[in-house]
Residue frames relative to the residue before (quaternion, step in Angstrom):
aa qw qx qy qz dx dy dz
M 1.0000 0.0000 0.0000 0.0000 0.00 0.00 0.00
S 0.3107 -0.7487 0.5545 0.1882 3.57 -0.74 0.96
L 0.6255 -0.5746 0.3856 0.3604 3.52 -1.23 0.51
S 0.6106 0.5698 -0.3412 0.4314 3.50 1.23 -0.42
M 0.5651 0.5894 -0.3674 0.4452 3.59 1.28 -0.35
V 0.5310 -0.5895 0.4904 0.3606 3.56 -1.20 0.52
I 0.3264 -0.7372 0.5642 0.1776 3.52 -0.95 1.00
D 0.1780 -0.8060 0.5595 0.0749 3.50 -0.61 1.14
F 0.4776 -0.7078 0.4569 0.2495 3.49 -0.61 1.40
D 0.7012 0.5012 -0.3151 0.3972 3.63 0.67 -0.93
N 0.6444 0.4920 -0.3262 0.4861 3.55 1.07 -0.67
L 0.6586 0.4958 -0.3199 0.4670 3.62 0.90 -0.77
Y 0.6704 0.5006 -0.3122 0.4500 3.54 0.93 -0.79
T 0.6346 0.5238 -0.3080 0.4775 3.51 1.05 -0.81
E 0.6463 0.5179 -0.3197 0.4603 3.50 1.00 -0.79
A 0.6481 0.5180 -0.3057 0.4671 3.54 0.99 -0.89
L 0.6646 0.5175 -0.2895 0.4546 3.56 0.87 -1.00
S 0.6571 0.5414 -0.2990 0.4309 3.55 0.96 -0.93
A 0.6429 0.5302 -0.3339 0.4405 3.63 1.17 -0.41
W 0.5890 0.5526 -0.3481 0.4759 3.53 1.30 -0.35
P 0.5226 -0.5650 0.5008 0.3960 3.63 -1.22 0.35
P 0.5949 -0.5846 0.4026 0.3771 3.61 -1.09 0.58
E 0.7924 0.1069 -0.0533 0.5982 3.54 1.14 -0.60
V 0.1802 -0.7854 0.5861 0.0847 3.65 -0.82 0.87
R 0.0094 -0.7756 0.6282 -0.0617 3.49 -0.80 1.16
L 0.1582 0.7724 -0.5873 0.1827 3.56 -0.46 1.30
P 0.5747 -0.5928 0.4268 0.3689 3.45 -1.23 0.41
V 0.1470 -0.7979 0.5809 0.0663 3.58 -0.96 0.78
R 0.1745 -0.7588 0.6249 0.0571 3.49 -0.95 1.04
S 0.2141 -0.7802 0.5783 0.1050 3.63 -0.78 1.07
F 0.1039 -0.7432 0.6603 0.0307 3.46 -1.22 0.80
V 0.6610 -0.4448 0.3961 0.4564 3.55 -1.40 0.20
T 0.7872 0.3828 -0.1954 0.4423 3.66 0.73 -0.84
G 0.7953 -0.1733 0.1078 0.5709 3.58 1.23 0.03
H 0.4384 -0.6779 0.5136 0.2907 3.53 -1.11 -0.56
L 0.2825 -0.7397 0.5947 0.1392 3.58 -1.34 0.56
V 0.1730 -0.7672 0.6083 0.1075 3.61 -0.75 0.98
D 0.3112 -0.7853 0.5039 0.1803 3.52 -0.27 1.34
G 0.8155 0.2648 -0.2008 0.4739 3.58 -0.88 0.98
L 0.5387 0.6629 -0.4094 0.3204 3.61 1.14 -0.30
T 0.6317 0.4903 -0.3479 0.4895 3.63 1.00 -0.67
D 0.6228 0.5278 -0.3506 0.4589 3.64 0.94 -0.82
L 0.6287 0.5356 -0.3174 0.4659 3.54 0.87 -0.90
E 0.6863 0.4790 -0.2882 0.4653 3.62 0.72 -1.05
H 0.6596 0.5065 -0.3219 0.4526 3.64 0.91 -0.83
S 0.6635 0.5010 -0.3144 0.4582 3.61 1.00 -0.78
I 0.6364 0.5177 -0.3083 0.4815 3.54 1.17 -0.71
A 0.6918 0.4992 -0.2565 0.4544 3.56 0.85 -1.03
A 0.5729 0.6217 -0.3572 0.3971 3.64 1.16 -0.66
R 0.6031 0.5788 -0.3897 0.3864 3.61 1.01 -0.50
W 0.6844 0.4538 -0.2891 0.4921 3.59 1.19 -0.34
A 0.3864 0.7318 -0.4857 0.2817 3.66 1.17 0.02
G 0.8257 0.1861 -0.2112 0.4889 3.43 -0.82 1.19
S 0.5633 0.5894 -0.4056 0.4133 3.54 1.22 -0.10
P 0.6624 -0.5371 0.3377 0.3983 3.58 -1.22 0.50
H 0.7459 0.3640 -0.2032 0.5195 3.57 1.13 -0.57
E 0.2051 0.8131 -0.5187 0.1667 3.63 1.12 0.52
V 0.6766 0.4923 -0.3182 0.4456 3.61 0.68 -0.89
L 0.6578 0.5207 -0.2767 0.4686 3.56 0.94 -1.01
M 0.7121 0.4797 -0.2522 0.4463 3.51 0.79 -1.03
V 0.6351 0.5012 -0.3217 0.4918 3.56 1.05 -0.77
A 0.6219 0.5333 -0.3225 0.4741 3.63 1.05 -0.79
L 0.6671 0.4770 -0.3155 0.4774 3.64 0.92 -0.89
N 0.6766 0.4751 -0.3216 0.4615 3.59 0.85 -0.81
W 0.6273 0.5042 -0.3687 0.4651 3.66 0.96 -0.56
T 0.6318 0.5025 -0.3356 0.4855 3.59 1.03 -0.65
I 0.6090 0.5313 -0.3470 0.4759 3.64 1.01 -0.61
L 0.6118 0.5389 -0.3160 0.4853 3.52 1.05 -0.97
R 0.6936 0.4915 -0.2986 0.4338 3.63 0.77 -0.89
A 0.6396 0.4963 -0.3165 0.4944 3.56 1.09 -0.68
V 0.6538 0.4733 -0.3381 0.4840 3.64 0.91 -0.81
H 0.6382 0.5330 -0.3522 0.4296 3.62 0.86 -0.77
A 0.6588 0.5072 -0.2925 0.4724 3.55 0.95 -0.87
A 0.6568 0.5044 -0.3241 0.4574 3.58 0.95 -0.77
F 0.5813 0.5730 -0.3698 0.4437 3.66 1.12 -0.62
A 0.5326 0.6323 -0.4253 0.3684 3.69 1.03 -0.38
T 0.8175 0.2440 -0.1245 0.5065 3.58 1.04 -0.66
R 0.7736 0.2773 -0.1683 0.5443 3.59 1.17 0.09
Q 0.5615 -0.6311 0.4452 0.2972 3.57 -1.34 0.40
S 0.7683 0.0877 -0.0517 0.6319 3.57 1.22 -0.55
V 0.2732 -0.7630 0.5696 0.1367 3.53 -1.23 0.51
V 0.1610 -0.7570 0.6252 0.1006 3.58 -0.84 0.97
L 0.4563 -0.7497 0.4177 0.2352 3.43 -0.54 1.30
A 0.6124 0.5638 -0.3420 0.4361 3.60 1.11 -0.61
E 0.6821 0.4740 -0.2754 0.4839 3.59 1.29 -0.40
L 0.4587 0.6812 -0.4474 0.3541 3.56 1.22 0.02
P 0.4783 -0.6292 0.4993 0.3549 3.64 -0.98 0.60
S 0.5939 -0.5884 0.4436 0.3229 3.49 -1.24 0.74
V 0.2255 -0.7686 0.5852 0.1260 3.53 -1.02 0.90
R 0.3316 0.8012 -0.4565 0.1994 3.57 1.29 0.03
E 0.6777 0.5096 -0.2996 0.4374 3.56 0.83 -0.98
R 0.6657 0.5088 -0.2788 0.4694 3.56 1.13 -0.79
L 0.8055 0.3819 -0.1533 0.4263 3.49 0.87 -1.08
A 0.5268 0.6703 -0.4067 0.3284 3.60 1.00 -0.63
P 0.6748 0.4689 -0.3239 0.4690 3.66 0.77 -0.84
A 0.6651 0.5122 -0.3197 0.4394 3.62 0.90 -0.86
V 0.6564 0.4971 -0.3095 0.4757 3.57 1.01 -0.93
A 0.6146 0.5424 -0.3498 0.4535 3.67 0.97 -0.74
Q 0.6700 0.4885 -0.3072 0.4670 3.58 0.99 -0.91
K 0.6557 0.5050 -0.3180 0.4625 3.58 0.91 -0.76
A 0.6340 0.5307 -0.3232 0.4603 3.52 1.04 -0.80
T 0.6243 0.5266 -0.3344 0.4703 3.58 1.05 -0.72
L 0.6660 0.4967 -0.2996 0.4690 3.56 0.93 -0.91
E 0.6167 0.5348 -0.3448 0.4635 3.64 1.04 -0.72
R 0.6942 0.4882 -0.2960 0.4383 3.56 0.88 -0.90
A 0.6312 0.5637 -0.3108 0.4328 3.47 1.21 -0.69
R 0.5584 0.6288 -0.3752 0.3899 3.64 1.21 -0.53
């Protein structure tokens, strides 16, 4: 996809989600102030790395970081996270993705 093409949030989000395993099972350590999911950041980095150097690298890394945040939040109440059960982040992210897309096209 060239930068001059319209960037479709739904397609990018679907592409980002499809790179994640359908279910994430990682050890969780609970603390008074929150929780730590061992290996989650490493998983996200390995997934986001596939877009390194691509025209949509910044957008895809941002989408994957947002998926990480949703997965991390879900681990607060469960032992494993099924990505299909995560709440949609479309309403929160679509405006930000559109803004980044506009900035990418302006470069």
